[in-house]
SEKOL-238299 format. One record per residue: residue in one letter; x, y, z of N, C-alpha, C, O in turn. Coordinates in Angstrom, 2 decimals. Each point is the difference from the previous one (the first is absolute). Example, Ala and Ser with C-alpha at 12.3 -4.5 7.8 and 13.67 -1.06 7.14 Angstrom:
<sites>
+------+---------+---------+---------+---------+---------+---------+---------+---------+---------+---------+---------+---------+
| voza |    n_px |    n_py |    n_pz |   ca_px |   ca_py |   ca_pz |    c_px |    c_py |    c_pz |    o_px |    o_py |    o_pz |
+------+---------+---------+---------+---------+---------+---------+---------+---------+---------+---------+---------+---------+
|    A |   13.19 |   -5.69 |    7.80 |   -0.89 |    1.19 |    0.00 |    0.90 |    1.20 |    0.00 |    1.04 |   -0.02 |    0.66 |
|    S |   -1.39 |    1.07 |   -1.38 |    0.82 |    1.19 |    0.06 |   -0.77 |    1.09 |    0.73 |    0.51 |    1.11 |    0.17 |
+------+---------+---------+---------+---------+---------+---------+---------+---------+---------+---------+---------+---------+
</sites>
This chain:
<sites>
+------+---------+---------+---------+---------+---------+---------+---------+---------+---------+---------+---------+---------+
| voza |    n_px |    n_py |    n_pz |   ca_px |   ca_py |   ca_pz |    c_px |    c_py |    c_pz |    o_px |    o_py |    o_pz |
+------+---------+---------+---------+---------+---------+---------+---------+---------+---------+---------+---------+---------+
|    M |  -67.47 |   38.96 | -149.53 |    0.48 |    1.54 |   -1.04 |   -0.78 |    0.32 |   -1.03 |   -0.81 |    0.92 |   -0.15 |
|    E |    1.22 |   -2.01 |   -0.72 |   -0.57 |   -0.10 |   -1.52 |   -1.63 |   -0.21 |    0.47 |   -0.71 |    0.50 |   -0.87 |
|    K |    0.15 |   -0.89 |    1.64 |   -1.54 |    0.20 |   -0.03 |   -0.57 |    1.61 |   -0.07 |   -0.98 |    0.39 |   -0.63 |
|    E |    1.81 |    0.33 |    1.37 |    0.12 |    1.25 |    0.81 |   -0.02 |    0.69 |   -1.96 |   -1.08 |    0.31 |   -0.48 |
|    R |    1.86 |   -0.24 |   -0.03 |    0.58 |    0.51 |   -1.01 |   -1.11 |   -0.48 |   -1.03 |   -0.51 |    0.96 |   -0.57 |
|    I |   -0.03 |   -2.24 |    0.14 |   -1.31 |   -0.41 |   -0.69 |   -1.27 |    1.53 |    0.30 |   -0.48 |    0.94 |   -0.64 |
|    E |    0.45 |   -1.45 |    1.84 |   -1.24 |    0.94 |    0.66 |   -0.22 |    1.41 |   -0.38 |   -1.04 |    0.60 |   -0.29 |
|    L |    2.82 |   -0.06 |    0.38 |   -0.07 |    1.40 |   -0.19 |   -0.18 |    0.22 |   -1.41 |   -0.79 |    0.91 |   -0.26 |
|    L |    1.32 |   -1.52 |   -0.79 |   -0.17 |    0.02 |   -1.23 |   -1.58 |   -0.51 |   -0.57 |   -0.40 |    0.27 |   -1.13 |
|    K |   -0.42 |   -1.09 |    2.18 |   -1.31 |    0.10 |   -0.84 |   -0.37 |    1.36 |    0.54 |   -0.51 |    0.60 |   -0.94 |
|    K |    0.52 |    0.10 |    1.92 |   -0.97 |    1.04 |    0.47 |    1.02 |    1.12 |   -0.94 |   -0.56 |    1.08 |   -0.21 |
|    V |    1.50 |   -1.17 |   -0.18 |    0.30 |    1.15 |   -0.84 |   -1.05 |   -0.21 |   -1.19 |   -0.78 |    0.81 |   -0.50 |
|    A |    0.98 |   -1.92 |    0.27 |   -0.51 |    0.08 |   -1.60 |   -1.42 |    0.13 |   -0.08 |   -0.48 |    0.41 |   -1.06 |
|    I |   -0.69 |   -0.86 |    2.57 |   -1.15 |    0.44 |   -0.09 |   -0.02 |    1.70 |    0.36 |   -1.03 |    0.60 |   -0.30 |
|    A |    2.06 |    0.08 |    0.87 |   -0.16 |    1.51 |   -0.16 |    0.24 |    0.32 |   -1.29 |   -0.79 |    0.84 |   -0.44 |
|    A |    1.82 |   -1.32 |   -0.51 |   -0.16 |    0.98 |   -1.33 |   -0.98 |   -0.65 |   -0.41 |   -0.76 |    0.90 |    0.35 |
|    V |   -0.11 |   -1.85 |   -0.89 |   -0.96 |   -0.37 |   -0.30 |   -1.32 |    1.02 |    0.33 |   -0.78 |    0.52 |   -0.80 |
|    I |    0.84 |   -0.43 |    2.27 |   -1.17 |    1.12 |    0.62 |    0.31 |    1.43 |   -0.63 |   -0.79 |    0.68 |   -0.64 |
|    L |    2.25 |   -0.35 |    0.99 |    0.18 |    1.55 |   -0.62 |   -0.04 |    0.15 |   -1.74 |   -0.29 |    1.11 |   -0.44 |
|    R |    0.63 |   -2.40 |   -0.66 |    0.03 |   -0.03 |   -1.23 |   -1.95 |    0.20 |   -0.13 |   -0.55 |    0.91 |   -0.61 |
|    T |    0.09 |   -1.64 |    1.10 |   -1.44 |    0.05 |   -0.44 |   -0.97 |    1.22 |    0.70 |   -1.18 |    0.24 |   -0.28 |
|    S |    1.89 |    0.31 |    1.09 |   -0.48 |    1.73 |    0.35 |    0.47 |    1.19 |   -0.82 |   -0.27 |    1.19 |   -0.15 |
|    Q |    0.92 |   -1.89 |   -0.19 |    0.51 |    1.14 |   -1.21 |   -0.83 |    0.26 |   -1.10 |    0.07 |    1.08 |   -0.60 |
|    G |   -0.89 |   -2.00 |    0.28 |   -1.12 |   -0.17 |   -1.29 |    0.66 |   -1.24 |   -0.46 |   -0.80 |   -0.73 |   -0.59 |
|    D |    1.68 |    0.38 |    0.65 |    0.54 |   -1.47 |   -1.06 |   -0.95 |   -1.61 |    0.36 |    0.34 |   -0.78 |    0.89 |
|    S |   -1.01 |    0.67 |   -1.40 |   -0.44 |   -1.21 |    0.86 |    0.49 |   -1.57 |   -0.67 |    0.54 |   -0.19 |   -1.09 |
|    I |   -0.75 |   -0.34 |    1.63 |    0.41 |   -1.71 |   -0.27 |   -1.07 |   -0.28 |   -0.95 |   -1.07 |    0.44 |    0.42 |
|    R |    0.96 |   -1.15 |   -1.82 |   -0.85 |    0.05 |   -0.94 |    0.34 |   -1.86 |   -0.27 |    1.15 |   -0.42 |   -0.08 |
|    T |   -2.22 |   -0.35 |   -0.01 |    0.56 |   -1.23 |   -0.53 |    0.02 |   -0.24 |   -1.55 |   -0.83 |    0.32 |   -0.84 |
|    S |    1.86 |   -0.90 |    0.73 |    0.30 |    0.25 |   -1.67 |   -1.37 |   -0.85 |   -1.02 |   -0.91 |   -0.77 |    0.30 |
|    E |    1.29 |    1.30 |   -1.37 |   -0.52 |   -0.17 |   -0.82 |   -0.81 |   -1.63 |   -0.38 |   -1.05 |   -0.44 |   -0.47 |
|    Y |    2.46 |   -0.05 |    1.09 |   -0.32 |   -1.51 |   -0.69 |   -0.84 |   -0.83 |    1.23 |    0.01 |   -1.23 |   -0.05 |
|    R |   -0.71 |    1.90 |    1.13 |    0.21 |   -0.62 |    1.21 |   -1.90 |    0.12 |    0.10 |   -0.56 |   -0.39 |    1.02 |
|    S |   -0.20 |    0.93 |   -2.14 |   -1.25 |    0.25 |   -0.49 |   -0.56 |   -1.45 |   -0.43 |    0.69 |   -0.99 |   -0.25 |
|    K |   -2.37 |    1.10 |    0.20 |   -0.39 |   -1.57 |   -0.45 |    0.45 |   -0.42 |   -0.99 |    0.40 |   -1.16 |   -0.10 |
|    G |   -0.35 |    2.13 |   -0.96 |   -0.11 |   -0.43 |   -0.90 |   -1.39 |   -0.38 |   -1.02 |   -1.06 |    0.10 |    0.61 |
|    N |    0.96 |   -0.39 |   -1.63 |   -1.22 |    0.04 |   -0.82 |   -0.45 |   -1.42 |    0.74 |    0.59 |   -0.47 |    0.98 |
|    E |   -1.94 |   -0.21 |   -1.73 |   -1.09 |   -0.67 |    0.56 |    0.46 |   -1.25 |   -0.07 |   -0.24 |   -0.86 |    0.84 |
|    W |    1.23 |    0.64 |   -2.31 |    0.03 |   -1.33 |   -0.30 |    1.33 |   -0.54 |    1.44 |    0.03 |   -1.13 |    0.48 |
|    V |    0.72 |    2.04 |   -0.17 |    0.77 |   -0.53 |    0.87 |   -0.34 |    0.24 |    1.56 |    0.70 |   -0.42 |    0.92 |
|    T |   -1.64 |    1.01 |   -0.81 |   -0.90 |   -0.37 |    1.23 |   -0.54 |   -0.71 |    0.07 |   -0.11 |   -0.49 |    1.12 |
|    D |   -0.56 |   -0.07 |   -2.15 |   -0.83 |   -1.23 |    0.12 |    1.13 |   -1.68 |    0.37 |   -0.13 |   -0.99 |    0.71 |
|    H |    1.01 |    1.42 |   -1.53 |    0.70 |   -1.45 |   -0.13 |    1.08 |    0.06 |    1.92 |    0.23 |   -1.03 |    0.64 |
|    R |    0.13 |    2.25 |   -0.24 |    0.38 |   -0.22 |    1.18 |   -1.08 |   -0.08 |    0.97 |    0.48 |    0.03 |    1.13 |
|    R |   -1.45 |   -0.09 |   -1.13 |   -1.32 |   -0.43 |    0.65 |   -0.06 |   -1.69 |   -0.26 |   -0.12 |   -0.73 |    0.98 |
|    M |    0.18 |    0.38 |   -1.84 |   -0.14 |   -1.44 |   -0.33 |    1.30 |   -0.74 |    0.75 |    0.02 |   -1.10 |    0.55 |
|    L |    1.14 |    2.14 |   -0.74 |    1.18 |   -1.11 |    0.19 |    0.07 |    0.07 |    1.94 |    0.63 |   -0.67 |    0.82 |
|    L |   -1.45 |    1.65 |   -0.72 |   -0.33 |   -0.06 |    1.71 |   -1.11 |   -0.98 |    0.65 |   -0.30 |   -0.07 |    1.19 |
|    G |   -0.20 |   -0.63 |   -2.23 |   -1.16 |   -0.68 |    0.37 |   -1.25 |    0.64 |   -0.01 |   -0.93 |   -0.75 |    0.32 |
|    K |    0.63 |    1.90 |   -0.58 |   -1.45 |    0.70 |    0.18 |   -0.48 |    0.15 |   -1.50 |    0.62 |   -0.29 |   -1.02 |
|    R |   -1.98 |    0.87 |    1.18 |   -0.18 |   -0.55 |   -1.10 |   -0.02 |    1.21 |   -0.86 |    0.22 |    1.13 |    0.44 |
|    N |   -0.56 |   -1.44 |   -1.90 |    0.36 |    1.06 |   -1.46 |   -0.23 |    1.50 |    0.63 |   -0.19 |    0.40 |    1.14 |
|    L |    0.28 |    0.18 |   -2.33 |   -0.75 |    1.26 |    0.31 |   -1.06 |    0.27 |   -0.31 |   -0.60 |    0.96 |    0.50 |
|    S |    0.06 |   -1.78 |   -1.45 |   -1.05 |    0.32 |   -0.37 |   -1.27 |   -0.31 |    0.71 |   -1.07 |    0.62 |   -0.02 |
|    S |    1.47 |   -1.91 |    0.77 |   -0.82 |   -0.05 |    1.28 |   -0.40 |    0.38 |    0.91 |   -1.07 |    0.26 |    0.55 |
|    F |    2.26 |   -0.22 |   -0.39 |    0.28 |    1.26 |    1.54 |   -0.97 |    1.79 |   -0.03 |   -0.73 |    0.54 |    0.83 |
|    K |    1.21 |   -0.15 |   -2.12 |   -0.80 |    0.96 |   -0.46 |   -1.80 |    0.44 |   -0.49 |   -0.70 |    1.01 |   -0.17 |
|    S |    0.61 |   -2.35 |    0.11 |   -1.45 |   -0.47 |   -0.35 |   -0.85 |   -0.50 |    1.45 |   -1.21 |   -0.09 |   -0.18 |
|    K |    1.63 |   -0.20 |    1.43 |   -0.47 |    0.25 |    0.95 |   -0.41 |    0.87 |    0.22 |    0.59 |    1.05 |   -0.27 |
|    R |   -1.61 |   -1.06 |    0.78 |   -0.99 |    1.00 |    0.61 |    0.10 |    0.70 |    1.27 |    0.02 |    1.21 |    0.20 |
|    S |    0.04 |   -2.27 |    0.71 |    0.34 |    0.70 |    1.28 |    0.43 |   -1.06 |    0.73 |   -0.16 |   -1.22 |   -0.12 |
|    T |    0.76 |    1.95 |    0.95 |    1.06 |   -0.96 |    1.31 |   -1.15 |   -1.34 |    0.67 |   -1.19 |    0.08 |    0.31 |
|    S |    2.14 |   -1.24 |   -0.26 |   -0.79 |   -1.13 |    0.74 |    0.03 |    0.02 |    1.33 |    1.13 |    0.05 |    0.47 |
|    R |   -2.37 |   -0.08 |    0.58 |    0.09 |    0.40 |    0.95 |   -0.13 |   -1.39 |    0.75 |    0.05 |   -0.04 |    1.23 |
+------+---------+---------+---------+---------+---------+---------+---------+---------+---------+---------+---------+---------+
</sites>
């Protein structure tokens, strides 16, 4: 019974989002989810173990 109720609530939520989107209102990402400046991007890349941004941008072509 509880599982059926959860499924129904999911369907209602999806229908509400679709209805709201079709009326012209769209779901937008918040301004805080933007990539940020290059300093922030560079440090995120380095924390993930990737090359820093200057060496990433200076690479001329993809490795094959």
